[in-house]
SELOZA-372722 format. One line per 3 residues: their letters; for each residue x, y, z of N, C-alpha, C. Coordinates in steps of 0.1 Angstrom, whole numbers, m for minus. Layout:
N
a) X,Y,Z,X,Y,Z,X,Y,Z  ...
END
This chain:
467
mad) 192,11,m254,197,23,m260,212,24,m260  218,28,m271,232,27,m273,240,36,m263  234,47,m260,242,57,m252,238,55,m237
ydy) 229,46,m233,227,43,m220,223,55,m211  213,63,m216,209,75,m210,204,72,m195  198,61,m193,192,58,m180,203,57,m169
laq) 216,55,m173,226,54,m163,228,68,m156  225,79,m163,226,92,m156,216,93,m145  204,87,m147,194,87,m136,198,78,m125
wke) 204,67,m128,209,58,m118,220,65,m109  229,73,m116,239,80,m109,233,90,m99  222,97,m103,215,106,m94,209,99,m82
eid) 203,87,m85,197,80,m74,208,76,m64  220,72,m69,231,68,m60,236,79,m52  237,91,m58,242,103,m52,234,108,m40
rsp) 220,106,m41,212,112,m31,206,101,m21  209,88,m24,203,78,m15,213,75,m3  207,74,9,216,70,20,219,55,21
nai) 212,47,13,214,33,13,227,28,7  230,16,9,242,10,2,240,11,m13  252,14,m20,251,16,m34,245,5,m42
ylt) 249,m8,m38,244,m19,m46,229,m21,m45  223,m17,m33,209,m18,m31,202,m7,m39  208,5,m38,202,17,m46,202,14,m61
lad) 213,8,m65,214,5,m80,203,m6,m84  201,m16,m75,191,m26,m78,177,m19,m78  175,m10,m69,162,m3,m68,160,6,m81
ala) 171,13,m85,170,21,m97,167,13,m110  173,1,m110,170,m8,m122,156,m12,m122  150,m15,m110,136,m19,m109,127,m8,m113
lsi) 131,5,m109,123,16,m112,123,19,m127  135,17,m134,136,19,m148,127,9,m156  126,m3,m150,117,m14,m156,103,m10,m155
rkg) 99,m5,m142,85,m2,m140,80,10,m148  89,20,m151,86,31,m159,86,29,m174  92,17,m178,92,14,m192,105,19,m199
vlq) 114,25,m191,127,29,m197,134,17,m202  134,7,m194,140,m6,m198,128,m16,m201  129,m22,m212,118,m32,m215,123,m46,m212
egd) 113,m55,m210,116,m69,m208,124,m74,m221  135,m81,m218,143,m86,m229,155,m77,m233  155,m64,m228,166,m55,m232,179,m60,m226
klp) 189,m58,m234,203,m61,m229,209,m50,m221  215,m53,m210,221,m43,m202,236,m41,m206  242,m29,m203,256,m27,m206,264,m37,m198
pqr) 277,m39,m203,286,m47,m195,288,m41,m181  291,m49,m171,293,m44,m158,304,m34,m157  315,m36,m164,326,m26,m164,321,m12,m169
tia) 313,m13,m180,308,0,m185,299,7,m175  290,0,m168,282,6,m158,290,12,m147  300,4,m143,309,9,m132,316,22,m136
ehl) 320,23,m149,327,36,m153,317,47,m153  305,45,m158,295,56,m159,291,60,m145  290,51,m135,285,55,m122,296,59,m113
gtn) 309,57,m117,320,61,m109,322,52,m96  319,39,m98,321,30,m87,329,18,m92  331,8,m83,339,m3,m87,331,m15,m92
ltt) 338,m24,m98,332,m35,m104,325,m44,m94  331,m46,m82,326,m54,m72,312,m50,m68  310,m37,m67,297,m31,m63,287,m34,m74
itr) 290,m33,m86,281,m36,m97,277,m51,m97  287,m59,m95,285,m74,m95,275,m77,m83  277,m70,m72,268,m73,m61,254,m68,m64
aft) 253,m56,m70,240,m51,m74,233,m60,m84  240,m66,m94,234,m75,m103,230,m88,m96  237,m92,m86,233,m104,m79,220,m101,m71
ear) 219,m90,m66,206,m86,m59,195,m85,m69  197,m79,m81,187,m78,m91,183,m91,m96  192,m100,m97,189,m114,m102,180,m121,m91
rrg) 184,m119,m78,176,m125,m68,162,m120,m67  160,m107,m71,146,m102,m71,139,m106,m84  145,m113,m93,138,m117,m105,138,m107,m116
lid) 147,m97,m115,147,m86,m125,155,m89,m137  166,m97,m136,175,m99,m147,179,m113,m148  184,m117,m160,189,m130,m163,203,m128,m170
atv) 212,m137,m167,226,m136,m173,229,m149,m179  235,m148,m191,240,m160,m198,254,m158,m202  263,m167,m199,277,m166,m203,278,m165,m218
grg) 285,m155,m222,288,m153,m237,277,m145,m243  266,m142,m237,255,m134,m243,253,m121,m235  255,m121,m222,253,m109,m215,242,m110,m205
tfv) 238,m98,m200,227,m97,m190,215,m90,m196  203,m96,m194,191,m91,m200,180,m88,m189  171,m79,m192,160,m77,m183,151,m89,m185
rig) 148,m95,m174,141,m108,m174,126,m106,m180  122,m116,m188,108,m116,m192,99,m118,m180  91,m109,m178,82,m110,m166,88,m101,m154
age) 98,m93,m157,104,m85,m146,95,m73,m142  87,m68,m151,78,m57,m148,67,m62,m139  61,m52,m132,50,m56,m123,39,m62,m130
shw) 38,m60,m143,26,m65,m151,27,m81,m151  39,m87,m149,40,m101,m151,32,m109,m141  29,m103,m129,21,m110,m119,6,m105,m120
rht) 4,m94,m128,m10,m89,m128,m17,m92,m141  m10,m93,m152,m16,m94,m165,m11,m105,m174  m6,m116,m169,0,m126,m178,m9,m138,m179
gpa) m22,m136,m181,m31,m147,m183,m42,m146,m174  m53,m154,m177,m65,m154,m169,m62,m160,m155  m69,m155,m145,m69,m161,m131,m82,m166,m128
vvd) m83,m177,m120,m95,m182,m115,m102,m171,m107  m95,m166,m98,m99,m155,m90,m87,m145,m87  m89,m133,m90,m79,m123,m88,m78,m120,m73
ltm) m67,m125,m66,m65,m122,m52,m54,m112,m50  m53,m102,m59,m43,m92,m57,m49,m79,m52  m62,m76,m53,m68,m64,m49,m74,m65,m35
nlp) m69,m56,m26,m74,m56,m13,m87,m49,m11  m98,m56,m15,m111,m50,m15,m119,m56,m3  m129,m48,2,m139,m54,11,m148,m63,3
pip) m152,m75,8,m161,m83,1,m175,m76,0  m182,m79,m11,m196,m73,m12,m205,m82,m4  m211,m76,7,m219,m85,16,m232,m89,9
qdp) m237,m101,13,m250,m105,9,m261,m100,18  m257,m97,30,m267,m91,40,m259,m80,47  m264,m67,45,m275,m63,37,m272,m64,22
plq) m282,m65,13,m280,m66,m1,m276,m53,m8  m263,m52,m10,m257,m39,m14,m262,m34,m27  m264,m43,m37,m268,m38,m50,m282,m31,m49
rii) m291,m38,m42,m304,m32,m41,m304,m19,m33  m296,m18,m23,m294,m6,m15,m289,6,m23  m279,3,m32,m274,14,m40,m284,18,m50
qnd) m291,9,m56,m302,12,m66,m312,21,m60  m317,17,m48,m328,25,m41,m323,39,m37  m311,39,m31,m306,52,m26,m302,62,m37
laa) m296,57,m48,m293,66,m59,m306,71,m65  m316,63,m66,m329,68,m71,m335,79,m62  m334,76,m49,m339,86,m39,m331,99,m40
ilk) m318,98,m41,m310,110,m42,m313,118,m55  m314,112,m66,m318,119,m78,m332,125,m78  m340,119,m70,m354,125,m69,m354,137,m59
qqd) m346,136,m49,m347,146,m38,m337,158,m40  m326,156,m47,m316,166,m48,m315,172,m62  m309,184,m63,m308,191,m76,m297,184,m85
lns) m300,180,m97,m291,173,m105,m279,181,m109  m281,194,m112,m270,203,m115,m260,204,m104  m264,204,m92,m255,204,m80,m248,191,m79
lms) m255,180,m81,m248,167,m80,m238,164,m91  m240,170,m102,m231,167,m114,m221,178,m116  m221,188,m107,m211,199,m108,m199,197,m100
yrv) m189,206,m101,m178,206,m92,m182,209,m78  m175,202,m68,m179,203,m54,m168,212,m47  m171,215,m34,m162,222,m26,m150,213,m22
tgg) m138,217,m25,m126,209,m22,m126,207,m7  m124,195,m2,m124,192,12,m137,189,18  m148,190,10,m161,186,15,m169,198,21
tva) m182,197,21,m191,207,27,m190,205,42  m195,215,50,m195,214,64,m202,202,69  m214,199,63,m222,188,67,m214,175,64
erq) m207,174,52,m200,162,49,m188,160,59  m182,171,62,m170,169,72,m175,166,86  m187,170,90,m193,166,102,m196,151,103
lgs) m201,146,92,m204,132,91,m191,124,91  m181,129,84,m168,122,84,m162,122,98  m163,133,105,m157,134,119,m164,123,128
kwi) m177,122,126,m185,112,134,m181,98,131  m178,95,118,m175,82,114,m162,77,120  m152,86,121,m138,82,126,m137,85,141
epv) m147,91,147,m146,94,161,m143,82,170  m147,70,167,m144,59,176,m129,56,177  m121,61,167,m107,58,166,m98,70,170
igt) m103,82,167,m94,94,169,m101,103,179  m113,101,184,m119,110,193,m126,122,186  m131,131,194,m139,142,189,m129,152,183
rrt) m133,157,171,m125,167,164,m133,179,160  m126,191,159,m133,202,153,m135,200,138  m146,205,133,m150,203,119,m139,209,110
dei) m133,220,114,m123,227,105,m110,220,106  m109,209,113,m97,200,112,m99,188,103  m111,186,98,m116,174,90,m117,178,76
lvs) m112,169,67,m114,171,53,m120,158,47  m128,160,36,m132,149,28,m124,148,15  m117,137,12,m108,136,1,m113,126,m9
pga) m111,128,m22,m114,117,m32,m104,106,m32  m105,98,m21,m97,86,m20,m85,89,m10  m80,78,m4,m68,79,5,m55,83,m2
qsa) m53,78,m14,m40,80,m21,m38,95,m24  m49,102,m28,m48,116,m31,m46,124,m18  m52,119,m7,m50,125,6,m36,124,11
laa) m30,111,9,m17,109,14,m7,117,5  m9,118,m8,0,126,m16,m1,141,m12  m13,145,m9,m14,159,m4,m7,162,9
ivs) m8,153,18,m1,154,31,14,154,29  19,144,21,33,143,19,39,155,12  32,160,2,37,172,m6,36,184,3
tht) 27,185,13,27,196,22,38,197,31  43,185,35,54,185,45,68,183,40  70,180,27,83,177,22,87,185,9
qpg) 99,184,6,105,190,m6,113,179,m13  115,180,m26,123,170,m33,137,168,m26  140,155,m25,153,152,m18,151,148,m3
dii) 140,152,3,137,149,17,135,134,19  137,130,31,136,116,35,123,113,43  117,102,39,105,96,46,109,83,52
vtd) 107,81,65,109,68,71,95,60,71  96,48,69,84,39,69,89,25,72  80,16,72,83,2,74,91,m3,63
ria) 101,m12,66,109,m18,55,100,m26,45  90,m32,50,80,m38,41,67,m29,42  64,m22,31,54,m11,32,44,m12,21
ypg) 33,m5,23,23,m3,13,29,4,0  27,m2,m12,34,3,m23,30,18,m27  18,22,m22,14,36,m26,23,46,m21
irt) 31,44,m10,40,54,m5,52,54,m15  56,43,m21,67,43,m30,63,51,m43  51,50,m47,46,57,m59,47,72,m56
iaa) 42,76,m45,43,91,m41,57,95,m40  66,88,m33,79,92,m32,86,93,m45  84,84,m54,90,85,m68,85,98,m75
qfg) 72,101,m74,66,112,m80,72,125,m75  74,126,m62,78,139,m56,93,140,m54  101,130,m58,115,130,m57,120,128,m43
lil) 113,120,m35,116,118,m21,124,104,m19  131,103,m8,139,91,m5,132,84,6  130,71,4,124,62,15,135,55,22
vgv) 134,55,35,142,47,44,134,37,52  137,24,50,129,14,56,134,11,71  124,8,79,127,5,93,122,m9,96
esd) 130,m17,103,126,m31,107,114,m31,116  106,m42,115,95,m43,124,95,m57,130  86,m59,140,83,m72,145,68,m75,145
aeg) 63,m84,153,49,m88,152,40,m77,156  45,m66,163,37,m55,167,40,m43,158  47,m45,148,49,m34,139,63,m27,140
mlp) 64,m15,136,77,m8,136,84,m8,150  97,m11,149,105,m11,162,110,3,166  106,7,178,110,21,182,125,24,182
eql) 133,14,186,147,16,187,153,17,172  147,10,163,152,11,149,147,24,143  135,29,146,131,42,142,140,53,147
dra) 143,52,160,152,62,166,166,62,159  171,50,156,184,50,149,182,56,135  172,53,128,170,59,114,168,74,115
cse) 162,79,125,160,93,126,173,100,129  182,94,138,195,99,141,204,99,129  203,89,121,212,88,109,207,96,97
hhp) 194,97,95,189,102,82,181,115,84  177,119,96,170,132,98,158,133,88  149,124,89,137,124,80,128,136,83
rll) 120,139,73,110,149,75,96,144,79  94,131,76,80,125,78,82,110,81  72,105,89,71,91,92,57,87,86
yci) 57,77,77,45,71,72,43,57,78  31,54,83,29,41,89,14,37,89  12,24,90,m2,18,92,m2,11,105
pti) m6,17,116,m4,10,129,m14,m2,131  m25,m2,124,m35,m13,126,m37,m21,114  m35,m34,115,m36,m44,104,m28,m39,93
hnp) m15,m38,95,m6,m33,85,m7,m40,72  m6,m33,61,m6,m38,47,8,m38,42  15,m50,40,9,m63,40,11,m72,52
tta) 18,m68,62,23,m78,72,12,m82,82  1,m74,83,m10,m76,92,m7,m72,106  5,m68,109,9,m64,123,1,m53,128
tms) m3,m53,141,m10,m42,147,m2,m38,160  1,m25,161,8,m20,172,0,m21,185  6,m25,196,m1,m25,209,m1,m10,213
lqr) m9,m7,223,m10,6,228,4,11,233  11,3,240,25,7,244,34,10,232  33,1,222,41,4,210,38,17,204
rkd) 25,20,203,21,33,198,27,45,206  27,44,219,32,54,227,48,55,225  54,44,224,69,44,222,72,50,208
ila) 65,47,198,67,53,185,65,68,186  55,72,192,52,87,194,63,94,202  69,87,212,80,92,220,92,95,211
vaq) 95,85,202,106,87,193,104,99,184  91,100,178,88,111,169,89,124,176  84,124,189,85,137,196,100,141,199
hhh) 108,131,202,122,134,205,129,140,192  125,135,180,132,139,168,124,150,160  113,155,167,105,165,161,99,160,147
lti) 95,148,147,91,141,134,76,142,133  71,146,121,57,146,117,53,133,112  40,129,115,36,115,112,24,116,102
aed) 24,108,92,12,105,83,7,91,87  m4,91,93,m10,78,98,m21,74,88  m19,62,82,m28,56,72,m36,46,80
dpy) m49,47,81,m57,38,89,m69,33,81  m67,24,72,m78,19,64,m87,8,71  m81,2,81,m87,m10,86,m93,m10,101
sll) m90,0,108,m94,0,123,m108,m2,125  m117,4,116,m131,2,118,m137,m11,114  m128,m20,109,m132,m34,107,m132,m42,120
mdn) m126,m36,131,m125,m42,144,m136,m37,153  m141,m45,162,m152,m41,171,m146,m31,181  m134,m33,186,m128,m25,196,m114,m20,192
plp) m113,m12,182,m100,m8,178,m92,1,188  m79,m1,188,m71,8,197,m71,22,192  m68,32,201,m68,46,196,m57,48,186
ala) m61,56,176,m51,59,166,m40,68,171  m28,68,164,m18,77,168,m23,91,169  m32,95,160,m38,108,160,m46,111,173
ald) m51,101,179,m58,103,192,m48,105,203  m36,100,202,m26,100,213,m18,113,212  m16,118,200,m8,130,198,m14,138,187
hgr) m24,146,191,m32,154,182,m24,163,173  m14,170,179,m7,180,171,4,175,162  7,162,162,18,157,154,14,149,142
vsy) 2,144,142,m2,133,133,m13,138,123  m11,136,111,m21,137,100,m27,123,98  m40,122,98,m47,109,99,m56,107,86
iat) m55,95,80,m64,92,69,m71,79,71  m84,80,69,m93,68,70,m101,67,57  m99,57,49,m106,56,37,m119,47,39
lak) m129,50,31,m141,41,30,m139,30,21  m127,30,13,m125,19,3,m124,6,10  m119,5,22,m117,m8,28,m128,m12,38
tls) m136,m2,42,m147,m5,52,m161,m5,46  m163,2,34,m176,2,27,m174,m3,13  m167,6,5,m165,2,m9,m155,12,m16
pgl) m145,8,m24,m137,17,m31,m144,25,m41  m156,20,m45,m164,28,m55,m169,41,m50  m169,43,m37,m173,56,m31,m163,67,m33
rta) m150,63,m35,m139,73,m38,m139,83,m27  m139,79,m14,m140,88,m3,m131,84,8  m124,94,13,m116,92,25,m118,104,35
yva) m117,102,47,m118,113,57,m104,115,63  m100,128,64,m87,132,68,m88,141,81  m81,138,91,m80,146,103,m66,153,104
lpn) m66,166,104,m53,173,105,m51,179,119  m38,182,122,m35,187,136,m42,200,140  m45,208,130,m50,222,133,m57,227,120
pdm) m65,238,121,m72,244,110,m62,249,99  m50,254,103,m41,259,93,m36,248,84  m32,237,91,m28,225,83,m39,220,74
arr) m51,220,79,m62,216,71,m64,225,58  m61,238,59,m62,246,48,m51,243,38  m39,240,43,m28,237,34,m30,224,27
vta) m35,214,34,m37,201,27,m49,202,17  m59,211,21,m70,213,11,m65,219,m2  m55,228,m1,m49,234,m13,m42,223,m21
air) m35,214,m14,m28,204,m21,m38,194,m28  m48,190,m21,m59,182,m27,m64,188,m39  m67,201,m39,m73,208,m50,m63,208,m62
ala) m50,209,m59,m40,208,m70,m39,194,m76  m41,184,m68,m39,170,m72,m51,164,m78  m63,166,m71,m75,158,m75,m87,167,m76
ltn) m86,180,m73,m96,190,m73,m107,187,m62  m116,177,m64,m127,176,m55,m133,162,m56  m142,159,m47,m149,146,m48,m160,147,m58
agl) m165,135,m62,m176,134,m72,m189,136,m64  m198,145,m69,m210,149,m62,m219,137,m59  m222,129,m69,m231,118,m67,m226,108,m57
lsa) m213,105,m57,m207,96,m47,m207,102,m33  m204,115,m32,m204,121,m19,m219,121,m13  m228,123,m22,m242,123,m17,m246,109,m12
laa) m241,99,m19,m245,85,m15,m238,82,m2  m225,86,0,m218,83,12,m225,91,24  m229,103,22,m235,111,32,m249,105,36
rwm) m256,100,26,m269,94,29,m268,82,38  m257,74,34,m255,62,42,m251,65,57  m243,76,58,m239,80,72,m251,85,80
qsg) m259,93,73,m271,99,80,m281,88,84  m283,78,75,m294,68,78,m290,57,86  m277,55,89,m272,44,96,m269,32,87
qaq) m271,34,74,m269,23,64,m254,19,64  m245,29,65,m231,27,65,m227,17,76  m233,18,88,m229,9,98,m234,m5,95
ail) m246,m6,89,m252,m19,86,m243,m26,75  m238,m18,65,m229,m24,55,m216,m28,61  m211,m19,70,m198,m23,77,m199,m36,85
hgi) m210,m37,92,m212,m50,100,m213,m62,91  m219,m60,79,m220,m71,69,m206,m75,64  m198,m65,62,m184,m67,57,m176,m74,67
qke) m177,m69,80,m170,m75,91,m173,m90,92  m185,m93,92,m190,m107,93,m184,m116,82  m184,m110,69,m179,m118,58,m164,m120,58
lrl) m157,m109,63,m142,m110,64,m138,m120,74  m145,m121,85,m142,m130,96,m144,m144,91  m155,m146,83,m157,m160,78,m146,m163,68
rqs) m142,m154,60,m131,m157,50,m118,m159,57  m115,m152,67,m103,m155,75,m103,m169,81  m114,m173,86,m115,m187,92,m113,m197,81
var) m118,m195,69,m116,m204,58,m102,m205,54  m95,m193,54,m81,m193,50,m72,m201,61  m75,m199,73,m68,m206,84,m70,m221,82
ril) m83,m225,79,m86,m239,78,m78,m246,66  m78,m239,55,m72,m245,43,m57,m243,43  m51,m231,47,m37,m229,46,m29,m233,58
geg) m36,m234,69,m30,m238,82,m24,m226,89  m16,m229,99,m10,m219,107,4,m215,101  10,m205,108,23,m200,103,23,m188,94
hcs) 11,m184,89,10,m173,81,5,m161,89  9,m149,85,5,m137,92,m9,m133,88  m18,m131,97,m32,m126,94,m38,m120,107
npd) m49,m113,105,m57,m107,115,m71,m112,113  m78,m117,123,m91,m122,121,m101,m112,116  m98,m99,117,m107,m89,112,m102,m83,99
gph) m91,m87,94,m84,m81,83,m88,m86,70  m84,m80,59,m88,m84,45,m78,m92,38  m66,m95,44,m56,m102,37,m48,m111,46
vwl) m40,m120,39,m31,m129,46,m17,m127,40  m7,m126,49,7,m125,45,13,m139,45  13,m145,33,15,m160,32,30,m163,33
klp) 34,m172,42,47,m176,43,50,m187,33  62,m186,26,65,m195,16,76,m205,21  76,m218,15,86,m227,18,100,m222,14
dww) 110,m228,19,124,m224,16,127,m225,1  121,m234,m6,124,m236,m20,117,m225,m29  109,m217,m24,102,m207,m32,107,m193,m30
gsa) 112,m186,m40,113,m172,m39,100,m165,m42  98,m153,m37,85,m147,m38,80,m145,m53  90,m140,m61,86,m137,m75,83,m149,m83
dfv) 91,m160,m81,89,m172,m88,76,m179,m83  73,m179,m70,61,m185,m65,49,m178,m72  49,m165,m72,37,m158,m77,36,m160,m92
aya) 47,m161,m99,47,m163,m114,41,m177,m117  46,m187,m109,41,m201,m110,26,m202,m107  22,m195,m96,8,m195,m93,m1,m189,m104
rrr) 4,m179,m111,m3,m173,m122,m5,m183,m133  5,m191,m135,4,m202,m146,m7,m212,m142  m9,m213,m129,m20,m222,m124,m33,m215,m123
gla) m34,m202,m128,m47,m195,m127,m49,m188,m115  m39,m184,m107,m41,m177,m94,m32,m164,m94  m39,m153,m91,m32,m140,m91,m30,m136,m77
lvp) m17,m135,m73,m12,m130,m59,m2,m119,m61  2,m113,m50,12,m102,m50,24,m107,m43  36,m105,m50,49,m110,m44,54,m99,m34
stv) 62,m104,m24,68,m94,m14,77,m84,m20  82,m86,m32,91,m76,m39,84,m63,m41  71,m64,m43,63,m51,m45,63,m43,m33
fti) 64,m49,m21,63,m41,m9,76,m38,m2  87,m43,m8,100,m42,m1,106,m28,m4  109,m20,7,115,m7,5,131,m9,4
sge) 136,m18,12,151,m20,12,154,m34,18  166,m39,15,170,m52,20,163,m63,12  164,m75,18,159,m87,12,144,m88,13
ppq) 137,m90,2,123,m93,2,121,m106,10  111,m106,19,109,m119,26,102,m129,17  103,m142,21,97,m152,14,82,m153,17
rar) 75,m143,11,61,m141,14,53,m136,2  40,m138,2,32,m133,m8,19,m128,m2  12,m118,m7,m1,m114,m1,m12,m119,m8
ial) m22,m124,0,m35,m129,m6,m46,m120,m1  m53,m114,m10,m64,m105,m7,m77,m114,m7  m83,m115,5,m95,m124,6,m108,m118,2
gsa) m109,m105,1,m121,m98,m2,m125,m98,m16  m115,m100,m25,m118,m98,m40,m125,m110,m46  m125,m122,m39,m132,m133,m45,m147,m130,m44
pdv) m155,m134,m54,m169,m130,m54,m177,m137,m43  m173,m148,m38,m180,m155,m28,m171,m165,m21  m175,m171,m10,m167,m180,m2,m163,m192,m9
asl) m173,m197,m17,m170,m209,m25,m158,m207,m35  m158,m196,m41,m147,m192,m51,m134,m191,m43  m135,m184,m31,m123,m183,m23,m117,m196,m19
ees) m126,m205,m14,m121,m218,m10,m114,m226,m22  m120,m225,m34,m114,m231,m45,m100,m225,m48  m99,m212,m47,m86,m206,m50,m76,m209,m39
lhg) m80,m209,m27,m71,m212,m16,m65,m226,m16  m74,m235,m21,m69,m249,m23,m58,m249,m34  m60,m241,m44,m50,m239,m55,m37,m234,m49
vls) m38,m224,m41,m26,m218,m34,m19,m228,m26  m27,m236,m19,m20,m247,m11,m13,m257,m20  m19,m260,m31,m12,m269,m40,1,m263,m45
vlq) 1,m250,m48,13,m244,m53,24,m244,m42  19,m241,m30,28,m241,m18,35,m254,m17  28,m265,m19,33,m278,m16,41,m283,m28
hkr) 40,m276,m39,48,m280,m51,63,m277,m49  71,m287,m49,85,m284,m47,92,m283,m60  95,m271,m64,101,m268,m77,114,m275,m79
spg) 118,m278,m91,130,m284,m94,141,m273,m95  154,m277,m93,165,m267,m94,165,m260,m107  159,m266,m118,159,m260,m131,148,m250,m133
ftd) 140,m248,m123,128,m239,m124,132,m224,m124  140,m220,m134,145,m206,m134,139,m199,m146  131,m206,m154,126,m199,m166,112,m196,m165
iv) 106,m198,m153,92,m194,m151,90,m179,m150  81,m174,m157,78,m159,m157,64,m157,m154
END
């Protein structure tokens, strides 16, 4: 666009962000590409023009362009200028050709034992025979009926302990629940702290509600308490978002002591916590959730999407008190209205009959098998959890994350680059492999051998045109 309208939005991002200007500018450029404001192949203004519009110096713009080029967002040619790179949008790793197996979606595998398809067919037939069709196909009570909330409370009890029914909600998926919790606790311009490498869903929510994300460094046990304390002192966030168990994507799981240390920091800074817990129930003996250790500070979300099936569109939410439950219910009503009746009936039937536990056990067994296959083929040095659904793949020095994933796509393999998960700073040389989306173990083995081949391929210095 001749008048560069998007530069005004970049200026707003710089003015409200606590991060370094060059990083904020690179993030703003990435956001403009994702939103379609900038298209692949578009020419960017000269760096001096951008500096004038943003009220900053040329050195900062040059540094931002270097960062954007490192992320695979732009290409520059002497005499021609700087262009949005072909393949810079997120679609370049998701939709640029057929994949042997799509390893981007973190799904639970469909177990062969018990036979899920036959179970669904039989149970849906029984539900339609026993229950009123008008009720099943009508709008439901936002937050779930008392009976549904009681079943949800029982399902998450091994992780958070016993809860009052009026503190439990049933939500149409974890993302709508997280959006409802975030919107209840924040206003535009507020800051959320989270892991520096974080689940992309929190980025989507932050962008939608005009919130600022501040990334905190982690180690093998997850978020570092001293780094969280420093971020809280510097930025005074309104909310902490975290995945303490089998973190997505790093697979880190906080020890009990680390959980207590994180809660101590949150207590000191009067910080509210949104705890996302999709994976704890995949473990035989999960650690207590943050919500079990600090009832009054933590809003807790456990989705069935990772433990049973995303097709159920069901998550269970535990709030600190009945008043907060009412406020989050109102937010869910505004965002997603209610659950689907037929799916809610199916989930409830599985909970009541014990079928949910049988399916969960089948998924646990299948994931453990797939993790062992991944370790055998890919070797050591990658981050994984034997109960988890994904691997955080470590890349050789010669591979950047975006280029690795783009090259793998050309070989018929769909993976997710670390750039998608990076809140701030340098994206690690990593890619995420979702093990559950392969239809069977044989397909997974074939795909992982393909990943290994790409890992071992030492690209030439001229490999800069791969998209």
